[in-house]
Biopython code that builds the backbone (N, CA, C, O; Angstrom):
import numpy as np
from Bio.PDB.StructureBuilder import StructureBuilder

atoms = [
    (1, "UNK", "N", (1.118, -1.501, 0.290)),
    (1, "UNK", "CA", (0.024, -0.192, 0.303)),
    (1, "UNK", "C", (0.879, 1.259, 0.121)),
    (1, "UNK", "O", (0.596, 2.134, -0.698)),
    (2, "UNK", "N", (1.744, 1.284, 0.871)),
    (2, "UNK", "CA", (2.841, 2.540, 0.709)),
    (2, "UNK", "C", (3.677, 2.574, -0.526)),
    (2, "UNK", "O", (4.763, 3.153, -0.574)),
    (3, "UNK", "N", (3.057, 1.842, -1.668)),
    (3, "UNK", "CA", (3.460, 2.075, -3.100)),
    (3, "UNK", "C", (3.069, 3.218, -4.086)),
    (3, "UNK", "O", (3.569, 3.683, -5.111)),
    (4, "UNK", "N", (1.669, 3.538, -3.138)),
    (4, "UNK", "CA", (0.837, 4.183, -3.767)),
    (4, "UNK", "C", (0.279, 5.795, -3.602)),
    (4, "UNK", "O", (-0.706, 6.461, -3.920)),
    (5, "UNK", "N", (1.864, 6.003, -2.733)),
    (5, "UNK", "CA", (2.310, 7.363, -1.905)),
    (5, "UNK", "C", (3.621, 7.615, -2.154)),
    (5, "UNK", "O", (4.454, 6.716, -2.270)),
    (6, "UNK", "N", (3.866, 8.778, -2.245)),
    (6, "UNK", "CA", (4.918, 9.559, -2.396)),
    (6, "UNK", "C", (4.628, 11.038, -1.643)),
    (6, "UNK", "O", (3.629, 11.746, -1.774)),
    (7, "UNK", "N", (6.012, 11.317, -0.679)),
    (7, "UNK", "CA", (6.387, 12.436, -0.321)),
    (7, "UNK", "C", (7.741, 12.920, -0.295)),
    (7, "UNK", "O", (8.865, 12.422, -0.355)),
    (8, "UNK", "N", (7.236, 14.068, -0.183)),
    (8, "UNK", "CA", (8.919, 14.798, -0.225)),
    (8, "UNK", "C", (8.571, 16.119, 0.368)),
    (8, "UNK", "O", (7.482, 16.685, 0.465)),
    (9, "UNK", "N", (10.165, 16.583, 0.864)),
    (9, "UNK", "CA", (9.943, 17.873, 1.762)),
    (9, "UNK", "C", (11.283, 18.466, 1.468)),
    (9, "UNK", "O", (12.319, 17.803, 1.408)),
    (10, "UNK", "N", (11.182, 19.979, 1.258)),
    (10, "UNK", "CA", (12.590, 20.418, 1.171)),
    (10, "UNK", "C", (12.689, 21.981, 1.797)),
    (10, "UNK", "O", (11.681, 22.656, 2.002)),
    (11, "UNK", "N", (13.797, 22.364, 2.016)),
    (11, "UNK", "CA", (13.760, 23.399, 2.880)),
    (11, "UNK", "C", (14.831, 24.167, 2.088)),
    (11, "UNK", "O", (15.906, 23.604, 1.880)),
    (12, "UNK", "N", (14.511, 26.010, 1.409)),
    (12, "UNK", "CA", (15.404, 26.587, 0.969)),
    (12, "UNK", "C", (15.899, 27.767, 1.679)),
    (12, "UNK", "O", (15.257, 28.121, 2.668)),
    (13, "UNK", "N", (17.099, 28.538, 1.282)),
    (13, "UNK", "CA", (17.731, 29.588, 2.072)),
    (13, "UNK", "C", (16.872, 30.376, 1.220)),
    (13, "UNK", "O", (16.641, 29.890, 0.113)),
    (14, "UNK", "N", (16.409, 31.368, 1.470)),
    (14, "UNK", "CA", (15.497, 32.289, 0.678)),
    (14, "UNK", "C", (16.681, 33.308, 0.584)),
    (14, "UNK", "O", (16.517, 34.296, -0.132)),
    (15, "UNK", "N", (17.832, 33.147, 1.238)),
    (15, "UNK", "CA", (19.404, 34.176, 0.206)),
    (15, "UNK", "C", (19.449, 33.361, -1.059)),
    (15, "UNK", "O", (19.462, 34.216, -1.946)),
    (16, "UNK", "N", (19.475, 32.380, -1.527)),
    (16, "UNK", "CA", (19.649, 31.294, -2.584)),
    (16, "UNK", "C", (19.019, 32.784, -3.941)),
    (16, "UNK", "O", (19.462, 33.078, -5.051)),
    (17, "UNK", "N", (18.160, 33.218, -3.333)),
    (17, "UNK", "CA", (17.333, 33.805, -4.651)),
    (17, "UNK", "C", (17.534, 35.559, -4.171)),
    (17, "UNK", "O", (17.698, 36.373, -5.080)),
    (18, "UNK", "N", (17.513, 35.926, -3.062)),
    (18, "UNK", "CA", (17.580, 37.742, -2.774)),
    (18, "UNK", "C", (18.847, 38.082, -3.107)),
    (18, "UNK", "O", (19.146, 39.262, -3.289)),
    (19, "UNK", "N", (19.818, 36.988, -3.235)),
    (19, "UNK", "CA", (21.271, 37.638, -3.961)),
    (19, "UNK", "C", (21.499, 37.776, -5.139)),
    (19, "UNK", "O", (22.387, 38.423, -5.694)),
    (20, "UNK", "N", (20.299, 36.864, -5.747)),
    (20, "UNK", "CA", (20.364, 36.763, -7.301)),
    (20, "UNK", "C", (19.184, 37.967, -7.939)),
    (20, "UNK", "O", (18.193, 37.473, -8.477)),
    (21, "UNK", "N", (19.274, 39.567, -7.886)),
    (21, "UNK", "CA", (18.527, 40.260, -7.743)),
    (21, "UNK", "C", (17.143, 40.012, -9.428)),
    (21, "UNK", "O", (17.527, 39.785, -10.575)),
    (22, "UNK", "N", (15.998, 40.123, -9.101)),
    (22, "UNK", "CA", (14.958, 39.207, -10.334)),
    (22, "UNK", "C", (15.368, 40.406, -11.597)),
    (22, "UNK", "O", (15.639, 40.069, -12.749)),
    (23, "UNK", "N", (15.361, 40.961, -11.410)),
    (23, "UNK", "CA", (15.873, 42.508, -12.598)),
    (23, "UNK", "C", (16.877, 42.235, -13.721)),
    (23, "UNK", "O", (16.859, 42.398, -14.941)),
    (24, "UNK", "N", (17.999, 41.628, -12.601)),
    (24, "UNK", "CA", (19.362, 41.651, -13.167)),
    (24, "UNK", "C", (19.592, 40.006, -13.699)),
    (24, "UNK", "O", (20.426, 39.495, -14.446)),
    (25, "UNK", "N", (18.652, 39.563, -13.077)),
    (25, "UNK", "CA", (18.631, 37.537, -13.305)),
    (25, "UNK", "C", (17.897, 37.246, -13.793)),
    (25, "UNK", "O", (17.808, 36.043, -13.549)),
    (26, "UNK", "N", (16.757, 37.670, -14.780)),
    (26, "UNK", "CA", (15.949, 37.181, -15.596)),
    (26, "UNK", "C", (16.169, 35.798, -16.220)),
    (26, "UNK", "O", (15.288, 34.960, -16.026)),
    (27, "UNK", "N", (17.041, 35.528, -16.811)),
    (27, "UNK", "CA", (17.723, 33.920, -17.305)),
    (27, "UNK", "C", (17.726, 33.028, -16.334)),
    (27, "UNK", "O", (17.437, 31.873, -16.649)),
    (28, "UNK", "N", (18.032, 33.313, -15.008)),
    (28, "UNK", "CA", (18.331, 32.425, -14.129)),
    (28, "UNK", "C", (17.078, 32.038, -13.475)),
    (28, "UNK", "O", (17.052, 30.909, -12.986)),
    (29, "UNK", "N", (16.087, 32.737, -13.384)),
    (29, "UNK", "CA", (14.771, 32.551, -12.986)),
    (29, "UNK", "C", (13.880, 31.849, -13.799)),
    (29, "UNK", "O", (13.093, 30.971, -13.446)),
    (30, "UNK", "N", (14.163, 32.543, -15.494)),
    (30, "UNK", "CA", (13.190, 31.720, -16.258)),
    (30, "UNK", "C", (13.857, 30.288, -16.663)),
    (30, "UNK", "O", (13.370, 29.747, -17.656)),
    (31, "UNK", "N", (14.901, 29.633, -16.006)),
    (31, "UNK", "CA", (15.367, 28.278, -15.961)),
    (31, "UNK", "C", (14.415, 27.935, -15.133)),
    (31, "UNK", "O", (14.110, 26.798, -15.494)),
    (32, "UNK", "N", (13.929, 28.151, -14.474)),
    (32, "UNK", "CA", (13.681, 27.603, -12.954)),
    (32, "UNK", "C", (12.010, 27.324, -12.884)),
    (32, "UNK", "O", (11.337, 26.324, -12.632)),
    (33, "UNK", "N", (11.679, 28.771, -13.249)),
    (33, "UNK", "CA", (10.053, 28.995, -12.829)),
    (33, "UNK", "C", (9.565, 29.325, -14.477)),
    (33, "UNK", "O", (10.249, 29.751, -15.408)),
    (34, "UNK", "N", (8.140, 28.957, -14.433)),
    (34, "UNK", "CA", (6.951, 29.299, -15.459)),
    (34, "UNK", "C", (6.708, 30.850, -15.436)),
    (34, "UNK", "O", (6.394, 31.426, -14.395)),
    (35, "UNK", "N", (6.868, 31.498, -16.638)),
    (35, "UNK", "CA", (5.836, 32.851, -16.520)),
    (35, "UNK", "C", (4.682, 32.913, -15.455)),
    (35, "UNK", "O", (4.453, 33.874, -14.721)),
    (36, "UNK", "N", (4.105, 31.914, -15.491)),
    (36, "UNK", "CA", (2.709, 32.141, -13.940)),
    (36, "UNK", "C", (3.567, 31.961, -13.207)),
    (36, "UNK", "O", (3.167, 32.582, -12.222)),
    (37, "UNK", "N", (4.723, 31.448, -12.885)),
    (37, "UNK", "CA", (4.976, 31.516, -11.120)),
    (37, "UNK", "C", (5.573, 32.518, -11.124)),
    (37, "UNK", "O", (5.762, 32.904, -9.970)),
    (38, "UNK", "N", (6.121, 33.379, -12.112)),
    (38, "UNK", "CA", (7.712, 34.436, -11.957)),
    (38, "UNK", "C", (6.299, 35.793, -11.938)),
    (38, "UNK", "O", (6.545, 36.810, -11.290)),
    (39, "UNK", "N", (5.173, 35.705, -12.530)),
    (39, "UNK", "CA", (4.327, 37.042, -12.289)),
    (39, "UNK", "C", (3.700, 37.142, -10.973)),
    (39, "UNK", "O", (3.457, 38.200, -10.393)),
    (40, "UNK", "N", (3.461, 35.986, -10.550)),
    (40, "UNK", "CA", (2.856, 35.444, -8.952)),
    (40, "UNK", "C", (3.848, 35.972, -7.774)),
    (40, "UNK", "O", (3.439, 36.642, -6.826)),
    (41, "UNK", "N", (5.567, 35.479, -8.003)),
    (41, "UNK", "CA", (6.378, 36.279, -7.169)),
    (41, "UNK", "C", (6.387, 37.563, -7.164)),
    (41, "UNK", "O", (6.357, 38.281, -6.164)),
    (42, "UNK", "N", (6.436, 37.967, -8.522)),
    (42, "UNK", "CA", (6.989, 39.351, -8.938)),
    (42, "UNK", "C", (5.778, 40.529, -8.626)),
    (42, "UNK", "O", (5.906, 41.724, -8.892)),
    (43, "UNK", "N", (4.512, 39.864, -7.964)),
    (43, "UNK", "CA", (3.581, 41.214, -7.734)),
    (43, "UNK", "C", (4.045, 41.521, -6.670)),
    (43, "UNK", "O", (3.978, 42.734, -6.475)),
    (44, "UNK", "N", (4.716, 40.681, -5.490)),
    (44, "UNK", "CA", (4.894, 41.002, -3.734)),
    (44, "UNK", "C", (6.092, 42.300, -4.084)),
    (44, "UNK", "O", (6.665, 42.509, -5.152)),
    (45, "UNK", "N", (6.199, 42.942, -2.967)),
    (45, "UNK", "CA", (7.038, 43.802, -2.816)),
    (45, "UNK", "C", (8.677, 43.170, -2.546)),
    (45, "UNK", "O", (9.584, 43.822, -3.062)),
    (46, "UNK", "N", (8.973, 42.179, -1.914)),
    (46, "UNK", "CA", (9.743, 41.304, -1.358)),
    (46, "UNK", "C", (9.490, 40.107, -2.018)),
    (46, "UNK", "O", (8.854, 39.339, -1.296)),
    (47, "UNK", "N", (9.820, 39.529, -3.430)),
    (47, "UNK", "CA", (9.672, 38.414, -4.133)),
    (47, "UNK", "C", (9.925, 37.135, -3.940)),
    (47, "UNK", "O", (9.320, 36.148, -4.360)),
    (48, "UNK", "N", (11.266, 37.258, -2.986)),
    (48, "UNK", "CA", (12.533, 35.917, -2.842)),
    (48, "UNK", "C", (11.631, 35.126, -2.067)),
    (48, "UNK", "O", (11.252, 34.057, -2.547)),
    (49, "UNK", "N", (11.098, 35.606, -0.578)),
    (49, "UNK", "CA", (10.394, 33.934, 0.127)),
    (49, "UNK", "C", (9.217, 33.103, -0.726)),
    (49, "UNK", "O", (8.796, 31.957, -0.566)),
    (50, "UNK", "N", (8.885, 34.050, -1.615)),
    (50, "UNK", "CA", (8.264, 33.686, -2.683)),
    (50, "UNK", "C", (8.875, 32.246, -3.723)),
    (50, "UNK", "O", (8.735, 31.030, -3.590)),
    (51, "UNK", "N", (9.540, 33.044, -4.694)),
    (51, "UNK", "CA", (10.426, 32.379, -4.873)),
    (51, "UNK", "C", (10.991, 30.785, -4.546)),
    (51, "UNK", "O", (10.939, 29.684, -5.093)),
    (52, "UNK", "N", (11.635, 31.464, -3.146)),
    (52, "UNK", "CA", (12.398, 30.454, -2.387)),
    (52, "UNK", "C", (11.223, 29.422, -1.977)),
    (52, "UNK", "O", (11.675, 28.353, -1.566)),
    (53, "UNK", "N", (9.862, 29.506, -1.999)),
    (53, "UNK", "CA", (8.979, 28.653, -1.060)),
    (53, "UNK", "C", (8.612, 27.997, -2.433)),
    (53, "UNK", "O", (8.508, 26.787, -2.231)),
    (54, "UNK", "N", (8.328, 28.352, -3.991)),
    (54, "UNK", "CA", (7.764, 27.550, -4.745)),
    (54, "UNK", "C", (8.888, 26.668, -5.058)),
    (54, "UNK", "O", (8.762, 25.490, -5.395)),
    (55, "UNK", "N", (10.312, 27.477, -4.892)),
    (55, "UNK", "CA", (11.826, 26.308, -5.512)),
    (55, "UNK", "C", (11.337, 25.055, -4.231)),
    (55, "UNK", "O", (10.640, 24.100, -4.572)),
    (56, "UNK", "N", (11.615, 25.155, -3.366)),
    (56, "UNK", "CA", (11.211, 24.064, -2.507)),
    (56, "UNK", "C", (10.125, 23.252, -2.679)),
    (56, "UNK", "O", (10.235, 22.067, -2.362)),
    (57, "UNK", "N", (8.891, 23.751, -3.210)),
    (57, "UNK", "CA", (7.986, 22.644, -3.530)),
    (57, "UNK", "C", (8.270, 22.003, -5.100)),
    (57, "UNK", "O", (7.923, 20.921, -5.576)),
    (58, "UNK", "N", (8.793, 22.763, -5.500)),
    (58, "UNK", "CA", (9.138, 21.862, -7.136)),
    (58, "UNK", "C", (10.183, 20.855, -6.658)),
    (58, "UNK", "O", (10.085, 19.703, -7.079)),
    (59, "UNK", "N", (11.319, 21.221, -5.696)),
    (59, "UNK", "CA", (12.099, 20.182, -5.222)),
    (59, "UNK", "C", (11.037, 19.021, -4.239)),
    (59, "UNK", "O", (11.031, 17.841, -4.590)),
    (60, "UNK", "N", (10.529, 19.281, -3.521)),
    (60, "UNK", "CA", (9.484, 18.521, -2.853)),
    (60, "UNK", "C", (8.764, 17.409, -3.826)),
    (60, "UNK", "O", (8.787, 16.208, -3.556)),
    (61, "UNK", "N", (8.148, 17.930, -4.941)),
    (61, "UNK", "CA", (7.457, 17.373, -6.082)),
    (61, "UNK", "C", (8.195, 15.858, -6.896)),
    (61, "UNK", "O", (7.743, 14.821, -7.380)),
    (62, "UNK", "N", (9.818, 16.585, -6.656)),
    (62, "UNK", "CA", (10.661, 15.356, -7.239)),
    (62, "UNK", "C", (11.073, 14.473, -6.376)),
    (62, "UNK", "O", (11.297, 13.357, -6.845)),
    (63, "UNK", "N", (11.237, 14.618, -5.303)),
    (63, "UNK", "CA", (11.846, 13.815, -4.195)),
    (63, "UNK", "C", (9.985, 12.691, -3.838)),
    (63, "UNK", "O", (9.935, 11.516, -3.473)),
    (64, "UNK", "N", (9.253, 13.258, -4.010)),
    (64, "UNK", "CA", (8.271, 12.362, -4.226)),
    (64, "UNK", "C", (8.187, 11.715, -5.046)),
    (64, "UNK", "O", (8.092, 10.523, -4.754)),
    (65, "UNK", "N", (8.173, 12.061, -6.434)),
    (65, "UNK", "CA", (8.369, 11.186, -7.495)),
    (65, "UNK", "C", (8.743, 10.317, -7.903)),
    (65, "UNK", "O", (8.243, 9.472, -8.646)),
    (66, "UNK", "N", (10.189, 10.478, -7.219)),
    (66, "UNK", "CA", (11.530, 9.533, -6.917)),
    (66, "UNK", "C", (11.849, 9.375, -8.644)),
    (66, "UNK", "O", (11.914, 8.241, -9.120)),
    (67, "UNK", "N", (12.086, 10.900, -9.743)),
    (67, "UNK", "CA", (11.904, 10.309, -10.584)),
    (67, "UNK", "C", (12.899, 11.513, -10.989)),
    (67, "UNK", "O", (13.230, 12.380, -10.180)),
    (68, "UNK", "N", (13.350, 11.473, -12.353)),
    (68, "UNK", "CA", (14.027, 12.966, -12.684)),
    (68, "UNK", "C", (13.078, 13.668, -13.778)),
    (68, "UNK", "O", (12.707, 13.204, -14.856)),
    (69, "UNK", "N", (12.803, 14.861, -13.226)),
    (69, "UNK", "CA", (11.956, 15.525, -14.087)),
    (69, "UNK", "C", (12.351, 17.329, -13.892)),
    (69, "UNK", "O", (12.554, 17.883, -12.812)),
    (70, "UNK", "N", (12.380, 17.972, -15.236)),
    (70, "UNK", "CA", (12.454, 19.424, -15.221)),
    (70, "UNK", "C", (11.666, 20.227, -14.875)),
    (70, "UNK", "O", (10.477, 20.351, -15.169)),
    (71, "UNK", "N", (12.534, 21.003, -14.010)),
    (71, "UNK", "CA", (11.883, 22.413, -12.862)),
    (71, "UNK", "C", (10.828, 22.437, -13.725)),
    (71, "UNK", "O", (9.846, 21.713, -13.556)),
    (72, "UNK", "N", (10.943, 23.262, -14.708)),
    (72, "UNK", "CA", (9.612, 23.761, -15.729)),
    (72, "UNK", "C", (8.220, 22.575, -16.205)),
    (72, "UNK", "O", (7.224, 22.771, -16.902)),
    (73, "UNK", "N", (8.681, 21.402, -15.514)),
    (73, "UNK", "CA", (7.552, 20.567, -16.106)),
    (73, "UNK", "C", (6.774, 20.474, -14.842)),
    (73, "UNK", "O", (6.023, 19.499, -14.827)),
    (74, "UNK", "N", (6.747, 21.244, -13.741)),
    (74, "UNK", "CA", (6.218, 21.206, -12.487)),
    (74, "UNK", "C", (5.878, 22.778, -12.357)),
    (74, "UNK", "O", (6.649, 23.703, -12.101)),
    (75, "UNK", "N", (4.739, 22.797, -12.565)),
    (75, "UNK", "CA", (4.196, 24.334, -12.301)),
    (75, "UNK", "C", (3.595, 24.815, -10.954)),
    (75, "UNK", "O", (2.490, 24.289, -10.819)),
    (76, "UNK", "N", (3.930, 25.668, -9.841)),
    (76, "UNK", "CA", (3.178, 25.656, -8.708)),
    (76, "UNK", "C", (2.127, 26.902, -8.798)),
    (76, "UNK", "O", (2.431, 27.974, -9.322)),
    (77, "UNK", "N", (0.927, 26.641, -8.254)),
    (77, "UNK", "CA", (0.042, 28.062, -8.100)),
    (77, "UNK", "C", (-0.868, 27.503, -7.011)),
    (77, "UNK", "O", (-0.784, 26.477, -6.337)),
    (78, "UNK", "N", (-1.957, 28.705, -7.055)),
    (78, "UNK", "CA", (-2.669, 29.083, -5.949)),
    (78, "UNK", "C", (-4.011, 28.803, -5.968)),
    (78, "UNK", "O", (-4.421, 29.550, -6.858)),
    (79, "UNK", "N", (-4.834, 28.270, -5.596)),
    (79, "UNK", "CA", (-6.368, 27.952, -5.714)),
    (79, "UNK", "C", (-6.831, 28.137, -4.506)),
    (79, "UNK", "O", (-6.844, 27.142, -3.781)),
    (80, "UNK", "N", (-7.292, 29.328, -3.997)),
    (80, "UNK", "CA", (-8.080, 29.343, -2.882)),
    (80, "UNK", "C", (-7.198, 29.609, -1.528)),
    (80, "UNK", "O", (-7.403, 29.137, -0.410)),
    (81, "UNK", "N", (-5.782, 30.821, -2.098)),
    (81, "UNK", "CA", (-4.923, 30.792, -1.217)),
    (81, "UNK", "C", (-4.161, 29.139, -0.534)),
    (81, "UNK", "O", (-3.623, 28.899, 0.547)),
    (82, "UNK", "N", (-4.388, 28.431, -1.515)),
    (82, "UNK", "CA", (-3.611, 27.097, -1.155)),
    (82, "UNK", "C", (-2.887, 26.729, -2.374)),
    (82, "UNK", "O", (-3.265, 26.503, -3.523)),
    (83, "UNK", "N", (-1.227, 26.733, -1.546)),
    (83, "UNK", "CA", (-0.625, 25.842, -2.861)),
    (83, "UNK", "C", (-0.951, 24.772, -3.832)),
    (83, "UNK", "O", (-1.547, 23.816, -3.334)),
    (84, "UNK", "N", (-0.750, 24.720, -4.849)),
    (84, "UNK", "CA", (-1.456, 23.369, -5.690)),
    (84, "UNK", "C", (-0.117, 22.951, -7.188)),
    (84, "UNK", "O", (0.248, 23.826, -7.974)),
    (85, "UNK", "N", (0.091, 22.349, -7.215)),
    (85, "UNK", "CA", (1.019, 21.919, -8.381)),
    (85, "UNK", "C", (0.063, 21.333, -9.409)),
    (85, "UNK", "O", (-1.083, 20.966, -9.152)),
    (86, "UNK", "N", (0.891, 21.263, -11.082)),
    (86, "UNK", "CA", (0.243, 21.291, -12.248)),
    (86, "UNK", "C", (1.353, 20.499, -12.384)),
    (86, "UNK", "O", (2.400, 21.065, -12.070)),
    (87, "UNK", "N", (1.496, 18.816, -12.936)),
    (87, "UNK", "CA", (2.692, 18.303, -13.399)),
    (87, "UNK", "C", (2.693, 17.906, -15.034)),
    (87, "UNK", "O", (2.127, 16.828, -15.216)),
    (88, "UNK", "N", (3.210, 18.543, -16.291)),
    (88, "UNK", "CA", (3.196, 18.366, -17.234)),
    (88, "UNK", "C", (3.973, 16.768, -17.646)),
    (88, "UNK", "O", (5.092, 16.288, -17.460)),
    (89, "UNK", "N", (2.807, 16.339, -18.239)),
    (89, "UNK", "CA", (3.461, 15.065, -19.084)),
    (89, "UNK", "C", (3.203, 13.994, -17.946)),
    (89, "UNK", "O", (3.912, 12.999, -18.098)),
    (90, "UNK", "N", (2.328, 13.943, -16.792)),
    (90, "UNK", "CA", (1.823, 12.845, -15.793)),
    (90, "UNK", "C", (0.630, 13.112, -15.955)),
    (90, "UNK", "O", (0.075, 14.103, -16.430)),
    (91, "UNK", "N", (0.094, 11.780, -15.359)),
    (91, "UNK", "CA", (-1.492, 11.586, -15.198)),
    (91, "UNK", "C", (-1.900, 12.464, -13.831)),
    (91, "UNK", "O", (-1.296, 12.604, -12.768)),
    (92, "UNK", "N", (-3.168, 12.993, -14.301)),
    (92, "UNK", "CA", (-3.518, 13.552, -12.997)),
    (92, "UNK", "C", (-4.119, 12.809, -11.667)),
    (92, "UNK", "O", (-5.072, 12.048, -11.829)),
    (93, "UNK", "N", (-3.507, 13.044, -10.168)),
    (93, "UNK", "CA", (-3.030, 12.127, -9.298)),
    (93, "UNK", "C", (-3.443, 13.685, -8.184)),
    (93, "UNK", "O", (-3.330, 14.905, -8.303)),
    (94, "UNK", "N", (-4.087, 12.461, -6.859)),
    (94, "UNK", "CA", (-4.553, 13.166, -6.113)),
    (94, "UNK", "C", (-3.344, 13.982, -5.223)),
    (94, "UNK", "O", (-2.538, 13.199, -4.720)),
    (95, "UNK", "N", (-3.120, 15.239, -4.983)),
    (95, "UNK", "CA", (-1.869, 15.530, -4.061)),
    (95, "UNK", "C", (-2.284, 16.633, -3.040)),
    (95, "UNK", "O", (-3.426, 16.994, -2.753)),
    (96, "UNK", "N", (-1.358, 16.983, -2.665)),
    (96, "UNK", "CA", (-1.369, 18.048, -1.266)),
    (96, "UNK", "C", (-0.016, 18.664, -1.285)),
    (96, "UNK", "O", (1.014, 18.035, -1.526)),
    (97, "UNK", "N", (-0.079, 19.852, -1.032)),
    (97, "UNK", "CA", (1.064, 20.492, -0.634)),
    (97, "UNK", "C", (1.068, 21.981, 0.107)),
    (97, "UNK", "O", (0.282, 22.879, -0.197)),
    (98, "UNK", "N", (1.895, 22.065, 0.936)),
    (98, "UNK", "CA", (2.351, 23.334, 1.703)),
    (98, "UNK", "C", (3.223, 24.173, 1.758)),
    (98, "UNK", "O", (4.388, 23.779, 1.813)),
    (99, "UNK", "N", (3.022, 25.159, 1.761)),
    (99, "UNK", "CA", (4.763, 26.013, 1.788)),
    (99, "UNK", "C", (4.480, 26.998, 3.334)),
    (99, "UNK", "O", (3.514, 27.383, 3.993)),
    (100, "UNK", "N", (5.823, 27.081, 3.375)),
    (100, "UNK", "CA", (5.701, 28.372, 4.360)),
    (100, "UNK", "C", (7.222, 28.835, 4.061)),
    (100, "UNK", "O", (8.211, 28.254, 3.614)),
    (101, "UNK", "N", (6.940, 30.208, 4.533)),
    (101, "UNK", "CA", (8.470, 30.787, 4.684)),
    (101, "UNK", "C", (8.481, 31.986, 5.265)),
    (101, "UNK", "O", (7.579, 32.819, 5.177)),
    (102, "UNK", "N", (9.784, 32.127, 6.037)),
    (102, "UNK", "CA", (9.820, 33.190, 7.006)),
    (102, "UNK", "C", (10.939, 33.807, 6.695)),
    (102, "UNK", "O", (11.507, 33.355, 5.701)),
    (103, "UNK", "N", (11.508, 34.825, 7.304)),
    (103, "UNK", "CA", (12.926, 35.387, 6.641)),
    (103, "UNK", "C", (13.474, 35.436, 5.841)),
    (103, "UNK", "O", (13.523, 36.169, 4.854)),
    (104, "UNK", "N", (14.372, 33.982, 6.461)),
    (104, "UNK", "CA", (15.674, 33.495, 5.931)),
    (104, "UNK", "C", (15.712, 32.184, 5.400)),
    (104, "UNK", "O", (16.796, 31.806, 4.956)),
    (105, "UNK", "N", (14.470, 31.196, 5.344)),
    (105, "UNK", "CA", (13.972, 30.084, 5.030)),
    (105, "UNK", "C", (12.701, 29.765, 4.243)),
    (105, "UNK", "O", (11.624, 30.291, 4.525)),
    (106, "UNK", "N", (12.850, 28.931, 3.297)),
    (106, "UNK", "CA", (11.348, 28.500, 3.106)),
    (106, "UNK", "C", (10.985, 27.099, 3.211)),
    (106, "UNK", "O", (12.003, 26.407, 3.197)),
    (107, "UNK", "N", (9.928, 26.425, 3.310)),
    (107, "UNK", "CA", (10.185, 25.036, 3.647)),
    (107, "UNK", "C", (8.974, 24.459, 2.955)),
    (107, "UNK", "O", (7.923, 24.790, 3.503)),
    (108, "UNK", "N", (8.860, 23.786, 2.035)),
    (108, "UNK", "CA", (7.726, 22.956, 1.475)),
    (108, "UNK", "C", (7.284, 21.276, 1.536)),
    (108, "UNK", "O", (8.244, 20.510, 1.445)),
    (109, "UNK", "N", (6.171, 20.757, 1.655)),
    (109, "UNK", "CA", (6.202, 19.703, 2.080)),
    (109, "UNK", "C", (5.038, 18.834, 0.487)),
    (109, "UNK", "O", (3.955, 19.398, 0.330)),
    (110, "UNK", "N", (5.231, 18.047, -0.151)),
    (110, "UNK", "CA", (4.306, 17.741, -1.573)),
    (110, "UNK", "C", (4.065, 16.069, -0.702)),
    (110, "UNK", "O", (4.768, 15.422, 0.075)),
    (111, "UNK", "N", (2.361, 15.797, -1.479)),
    (111, "UNK", "CA", (2.114, 14.575, -1.148)),
    (111, "UNK", "C", (1.303, 14.088, -1.887)),
    (111, "UNK", "O", (0.166, 14.546, -1.999)),
    (112, "UNK", "N", (1.821, 12.858, -2.663)),
    (112, "UNK", "CA", (1.018, 12.747, -3.799)),
    (112, "UNK", "C", (0.467, 11.079, -3.676)),
    (112, "UNK", "O", (1.125, 10.341, -2.942)),
    (113, "UNK", "N", (-0.729, 10.515, -4.394)),
    (113, "UNK", "CA", (-1.231, 9.582, -4.257)),
    (113, "UNK", "C", (-0.876, 9.002, -5.987)),
    (113, "UNK", "O", (-1.112, 9.699, -6.974)),
    (114, "UNK", "N", (-0.534, 8.208, -6.020)),
    (114, "UNK", "CA", (-0.360, 7.462, -7.605)),
    (114, "UNK", "C", (-1.770, 6.798, -7.809)),
    (114, "UNK", "O", (-2.430, 6.210, -6.953)),
    (115, "UNK", "N", (-2.131, 7.047, -9.302)),
    (115, "UNK", "CA", (-3.107, 6.320, -9.425)),
    (115, "UNK", "C", (-2.713, 5.295, -10.343)),
    (115, "UNK", "O", (-3.508, 4.410, -10.659)),
]
sb = StructureBuilder()
sb.init_structure("model")
sb.init_model(0)
sb.init_chain("A")
sb.init_seg("    ")
for serial, (resi, resn, name, xyz) in enumerate(atoms, 1):
    if name == "N":
        sb.init_residue(resn, " ", resi, " ")
    sb.init_atom(name, np.array(xyz, "f"), 0.0, 1.0, " ", f" {name:<3s}", serial, name[0])
structure = sb.get_structure()
């Protein structure tokens, strides 16, 4: 029964992103985040905790899937103020995700039920 589920968790330093100012390093961000994710993060006065949280969630997804997947094939978004994940080239499966961030770190957890 355990093979039906995957779980991943990741912790990311916010400084990993704040040290690369978005408007001076757009190529760096475009290799990691979809345009929708970039639009979401840059609407905040301080986008870096949001970038770190989304990156942590993408890493948690990779761990839960236990397979190699491109970061751009994982899109994070918010529905009713809750983080969600859309996976390209994967069957729709039930999943739960959570992101939290403080001044210096972001943490994300992802749980998926394989169909």
